[in-house]
N, C-alpha and C positions, 0 to 999 in steps of 0.2 A: 504493500500500500504506500509506504513512504517513498519507494522508488518511483511509483506511478505519479505521486504528487510532485516529486522533484523534477521528473521529466516534463510534466505539464508546465511547471514554473519556468523551466529552461526554454520551452517553446514560446511562452508569453514574452520572456525577456528578448529573445531573438526577433520575434515579430515586432515588438515595440521599437527595437533598434532599426529594423529594416524599414519601418513605416514612419520614422522620425522625419521632420522637415529637412529638406535637402541642405539648407544653410547650416544645419547643425554640424555636418561633417563631410558631406559628399562633394561639396564644391571646392574644398581645399582652401581657397582664398576667395573672398567675395568683397566687392566694393561697398563702402557705406553708402546709404541712400544720399543723394545729392541733387541739387538743382542745376549743376554745371552741365552744359551741353557741349557738343563738338564745335559749335559756333561761339564758344566762350570769348574769343578774342574779337568777335564781330562788332562793328560800330553801325551796322546797317539794320534797317527795318524793311523786311520784304514788302513789296507792293501788294501782295495777297497773302492771306493766312495759309500756312503750309502745314496742313494736318498730316500726322503720321510721318513727319519728315525726320530723317537721320540727324540733320543739323540742329533741329529744335527739340529733340527728345533727350531728356536728361540721361547721363551716363550712369545708370543705376539699373539693377535687376529687380527692383522692388515691385514695379508695376508690370507684371508679365504681359497683360493685354496690350499696353502701350508699346512695349518692346517688340512683341510679335507683329503689331500693326506696322511698326517702322521697318522690320525685317522683310515684310511682304509688300511694302509699298513700291510703286514704280520708281525707276531711277533714271535720271537724265545724264546722258553720256555724250562724248564726242563721236560723231559718225565718221571715223577714219579707221585705217587698219589697226588691228589690236596690238601690233608690234611697234606702232609709231606713236609719236607724241606731237602735240601742237602747243603753241605758245598762248598764254593768257596775257593780255597787255594792260598797261596802267591806264590807258585811255582807249576809247573806241576808235582806234586808229592803228594800223599795222606799222606805222612809222614811230609809234611811241615805244617806251621802254617795256621789255618783257619782264613780267613779275612772277610768273609761275609756269610750270609745265603740266600738261594734262595728257594722260594716256588714252588712246582710242578704245572705244567699245566697252571698256571695263570699269573706268574710274568715274564716279559720280561728281556732279557739281550742284551747288545750291543756287538756283536761278532766282535772283532778287528782282530783276525787272527786264522785260523785253522792250528795247527802245524802238523808236520809229525809224531810226537810221540803219536798221539791219544788224544791230549789235545787241548783245545781252550782257547785263551786269551780273556777275556770278561770284560765288565764294567757293573755295576748295583748299585743300592742302596741296602744296606744290610737290609733285612727284619727280623732282630732279634727281638724276643719276649722275655718276662721275663725268659722263660725256655729254650731258644735256646742254642745250643752248643757254638756258637760264639756270644758274646754280643757286637755287634758293631752297635748301634742303629741308623738307618737312615743314615748311612755313605755311601757316594759315594766311591765305591771301584773298584779297578782293580785287577783281579786275574785269576785263571785257574780252568777249569772244564773239565771233560772227554767229548770229542766230542760226544761219543755215548749216552750221557745223554740228548743231545739237539735235539730239532726238531723245524721246522718252520711251523706255521699254518696260514691259512687265517682268516680274521676277518669279522665281519658284515659290509656290504656295505651300510647300511641305516642310522645307528646311531653311534654316538661317544660322549664321555663325557670327559670334562676337569674339574679337580678340581684344583683351584689355591690357594695355601696357602697364597699368598700375599694378594689377594682380599677377601678370604674366600667366594668364589662364585663357583658354578657349572655352566659350560657353556655346553648346550646341542646342539649338531649338528645333523641335520636331512637332509638327501639327499643332502649333499654338502653345506649346509648353517647353519649359527648360528641361531638356532631356538629361544632359550630363555635362561634365567639365573635364578638360584635359590640361595638363601643364604644358607650357610652351616656353620658347626663348624667342624674343623679338630682337631686332637689330641693336648692336652696340657700336656707337660711333666713337671716334677719337679725333685728335687734332689733324692727323694725316688723312683720315677717311671719314669726314663728316657725313658723307652720303650713305654710310652704313645704317643709319637710323631708319627703322621701318617707317614707312610713310603712312600716316594716319589717314582716315577717310572712309568713304563708302565705295564698295567695289562689287563686281560680279566675278564669280569663278568662271572664267571665260573659256578655259581649255583644259580638258581632263585626260588627254591622251599622251602626255609627256612621258609618263612612266618614271624613270629614274634620272636625276641630275647627277652627272659625274664630273668632278674636278680633280684631276690627278688620281690619287688613291682614295679620295673622299667621295662617298656615295650617299645620295639622298633619295630614298624611295618614295613612291606614291605621291609624286609632285603634281599639284593642281595650280595652274597659272591664274593669277588674278590681277596682275599689274605689270605689263611689259616684261621685265626681268625678275619680278618678284613672284615667289611661289609659296604655297602652303605645302609642307612636306614632312615626312617622318624625320625624327632626329637623325643626324648623319652617323655614318660609321666609317672607319678606316679599314680598307681591304689590305690585308697583309698575309701572304702565303695561304690564301684560301680561307682565312679567318676574318670574321667581321668583328671589329672592336668598336663598341659604342661608348665605352666608359667615359672617355674624356668629354664627350658632348653631353651625355646624360647627366653628368655631375653638375652641369651648368643650367639644366632645365629649371625654370622658375625664376631665371634672371636673364637680363639682356646678354646676348652672346653671339648672335648671328651676324651675317653681312648684309642683312636687310630682309631676307626671307623669314618665314614663320616656321620654326621647328616645333614639331608636336611629338608627344611621348609615343613610344612603340609598345610599351607594356600595357596590357589590357587593364582598365580600371575596374572598380567594383561593379559596374554595370556592363562590362564586357566590351567597352569601347577603347579604341586606340586609333592611330592615324590610318592604319590599314582598313579598319572597319568603316571609318568615316569616309575615306576615299571611295570604297565600294558602294556605299549608300548614294553618294553624290553621282557617281558614274551611272548607276542603275536606276536613277530617279525616274518616275513615271511622268511627272510634269517636266518637260524638257526645257522650260525656261531656266536660265542660269540661276544658281543659288547666290544670294546676297551674302557677302562677307564684309563686316565693318570692323574698323580698328579704332578703338577709343584712345585718345591722347591722355597722358597722365599729367594733367594740369595741376598747378599749385592749388591747394585747397581740397583736392580729392584725398580720400582716406580709405584704408582697408578696414574691414570689421575685425575686431578682436573677439574671438569666441568667448562665450560665457564659461565660467570655471567648471560648470557641470556638463559641458559638452563631452559626449562619450568618445573615448579612444580605446584601442585594444592592443594587446601584446601577447606573446607566447611566453609564459613563465618558465617553460622547459627549454631554456637556452636561446630564445629568440632575441635578435639584436635590433629589430625594427618595431616601430609603432605603426598602427593601422587605423583606417577610418571605418572599417567594418569587421564583424567577428568572423567572417568567412572569406578573407582575402585570398584570391586565387594563387598568390605567391607562396602560401603556406600549405604544407602537406595536410591532407584531410585528418590524419591521426592527431593533429594538434588543434583541430577546430572542435567547437567554437573557441575563439580566442578569449582571453580574460579581459574584462572591462576595467578601465580606470578613467580618470577625467583629465581634461585639458588643464585644470587647475593644479594637477599633480605632476604635470609633464616635466617640470624642472626640479622635481624633488627626488631624493634617494635613488633607487634603482632605475627609475624612469628617465632620469637626467642623461643616462648614457645611451638611450635608445636612438636609433637613426630613423629618419623619415622613410617610409616604404615607397619605393619608386614605382609600384604598381597602383595601389589604391590612392596614393598621393594625399594623405591627410593634411590637415592644417599645419603649417610650419610653427615653430616655437614662438612664444610671445615676443622675445627680443627681436627676432627677424621681422615680425609684423610691425612692431613699434619703430624699428629703424626706417621701414618704408614710410610710415606716417610722419616721422620727424623730417625726412628729406622733402616730403611733399607739402609740409607746412611752410617751407622756405623757398621752394623752387619748382619749376616744371622741367624735369629731366629730359624730356623729348624735344624741347625747343632748341634745336641744334644751332640755329643762326646766332642766337644771343651768346652761346658758348663759343662758337666758331669765331665770332668777331673779337671776343675778348682775348682769344689765344693767338690771333694773327700778329 
């Protein structure tokens, strides 16, 4: 009888953990609710109200309906070759200064006004690369483009993807709901390579047949093109003697590390997702319109959530060296499951202080790591390359 009761209690505990709100542990890192939008630096007021607009929707996961409406709203792009770029000008005149670069077919603009002279006033993040005509890296810019170059297209109504530079997470939406989260690395710029910063903005996953990107002995599988030379792809590996070595790149997941592309975890998370599964879903989608991918800028004032002290975490007391977000993490042998529960509040205490973050289920990082992110973003906007670049010249 006692064994039966104990078994029932165990089932109840596991069910409660599995059905707990996603923000408790399954998102790893989540942004604090905020009114800051992608057009945070804008001084413009659109001529018309832009409902469900990427540029006007707060960078927050709090309102799921608003986020889904934004991810499935039409997008205005440049109607030129997807591998080419066009210039956005300071004035409605091709003889004026170029202020930004815009990639064809896949990069969205915020149309503020269509003028009577055949030009449109727009906002966007400049997608300048190292060899672009205008070198204004990741700068939020207002300018002008010929109206005839623009078109508005529908997007996929089943899937949508958010990349948040603040949290270094990918949030995957499916059929109106936040389905799962994966850890990523966005671009890391430096004085010599300011163009390495991932370019924020609104995009379409425009091409899905690339397969692998290969640079010397570095391989990036499941590459999905969204912006000229920028791809969403699996975390790279080094090929050496027939062996795939992911270690040096996987250790950097959750932090800026790439040359501009978006690196995504390869280990399956608690819901069975990784970059391979994500790429397969997008390639086999029934709605053939392109999936929208958006990148949120980590502006000053944005913050990450610090989990409540009673947020559940799990570990294997029989020699386990990792802590986990779920009691049945796929990286742990079944004979050690269910894992033993403890709390986020205990993570830096005693035996839990030595545990490492599981690279499969990707639980929340330690408090000090999250607090460091928040401290940096109280004082600065790390992705604003041009302010940094000008200081370093």
